[in-house]
C-alpha positions in Angstrom: -1.3 101.0 169.3 -0.8 103.0 172.4 3.0 103.0 171.7 2.4 104.7 168.4 0.3 107.4 170.0 3.0 108.0 172.6 5.6 108.3 169.9 3.5 110.7 167.9 2.7 112.8 171.0 6.4 113.0 171.9 7.4 114.0 168.4 4.7 116.7 168.3 5.7 118.0 171.7 9.4 118.2 170.8 8.6 120.0 167.5 6.2 122.3 169.3 8.8 123.4 171.8 11.3 124.0 169.1 8.9 126.4 167.5 9.0 128.5 170.7 12.7 128.8 170.7 13.9 132.4 170.6 16.0 133.4 167.6 19.1 135.6 168.1 18.7 139.3 167.0 19.7 139.9 163.4 23.2 141.3 162.7 23.6 144.9 161.5 24.3 143.6 158.0 21.1 141.6 158.0 19.1 144.6 159.2 20.7 146.8 156.5 19.8 144.2 153.8 16.2 144.0 155.1 15.9 147.8 155.1 17.3 148.0 151.6 15.0 145.4 150.3 12.0 147.2 151.8 13.1 150.5 150.2 13.6 148.7 146.9 10.1 147.3 147.2 8.6 150.7 147.9 10.5 152.1 144.9 9.1 149.2 142.7 5.6 150.1 143.8 6.2 153.7 142.7 7.6 152.6 139.4 4.5 150.4 138.8 2.2 153.2 139.6 4.1 155.5 137.2 3.9 152.9 134.4 0.2 152.4 135.1 -0.4 156.2 134.9 1.4 156.4 131.6 -0.6 153.5 130.2 -3.9 155.0 131.3 -3.0 158.3 129.7 -2.1 156.5 126.5 -5.4 154.6 126.4 -7.3 157.8 127.1 -5.5 159.7 124.3 -6.2 156.8 121.8 -9.8 156.8 122.8 -10.2 160.5 122.3 -8.3 160.5 119.0 -10.4 157.8 117.5 -13.7 159.2 118.8 -12.8 162.5 117.0 -12.1 160.6 113.8 -15.5 159.0 114.0 -17.2 162.3 114.8 -18.3 161.2 118.2 -18.4 163.6 121.2 -16.4 162.6 124.2 -17.2 163.4 127.8 -15.0 166.1 129.3 -11.8 164.7 130.7 -11.6 164.2 134.5 -8.7 166.2 136.0 -6.1 163.8 137.4 -2.7 164.5 138.9 0.3 164.2 136.5 2.4 161.0 136.4 5.4 161.3 138.7 8.5 159.5 137.6 10.3 158.0 140.7 13.7 158.1 139.0 16.4 155.5 139.4 16.6 153.5 142.6 18.8 155.2 145.2 19.2 153.9 148.7 21.3 155.7 151.3 21.9 153.7 154.5 20.7 155.6 157.6 23.4 156.7 160.0 23.9 154.2 162.8 23.1 155.5 166.2 25.5 154.6 168.9 24.2 152.3 171.6 23.6 154.0 174.9 26.4 153.4 177.4 25.4 151.9 180.7 25.3 154.4 183.6 28.2 154.0 186.0 27.4 154.7 189.6 
């Protein structure tokens, strides 16, 4: 039984130290892909907000139209900002800044 505990402890220790290993820095291409994916995600959030805004306006217009048909009075509309279309996705890669050169003495 003690042997099994020792084997398990050794395995856990070796797996634990592997988790502390330092990864190499990502390549410039990997960084660019990550930045583009982040930009695309932000753009997707803007598109979703725009579509939600349009849907809310459509529901409000439907409600008001049908309330007028039934002769009901509706509360005054709450002023809201207009829906802003984010347009098509466009990503321009930022200019790479040159690495600082080591000082020569």
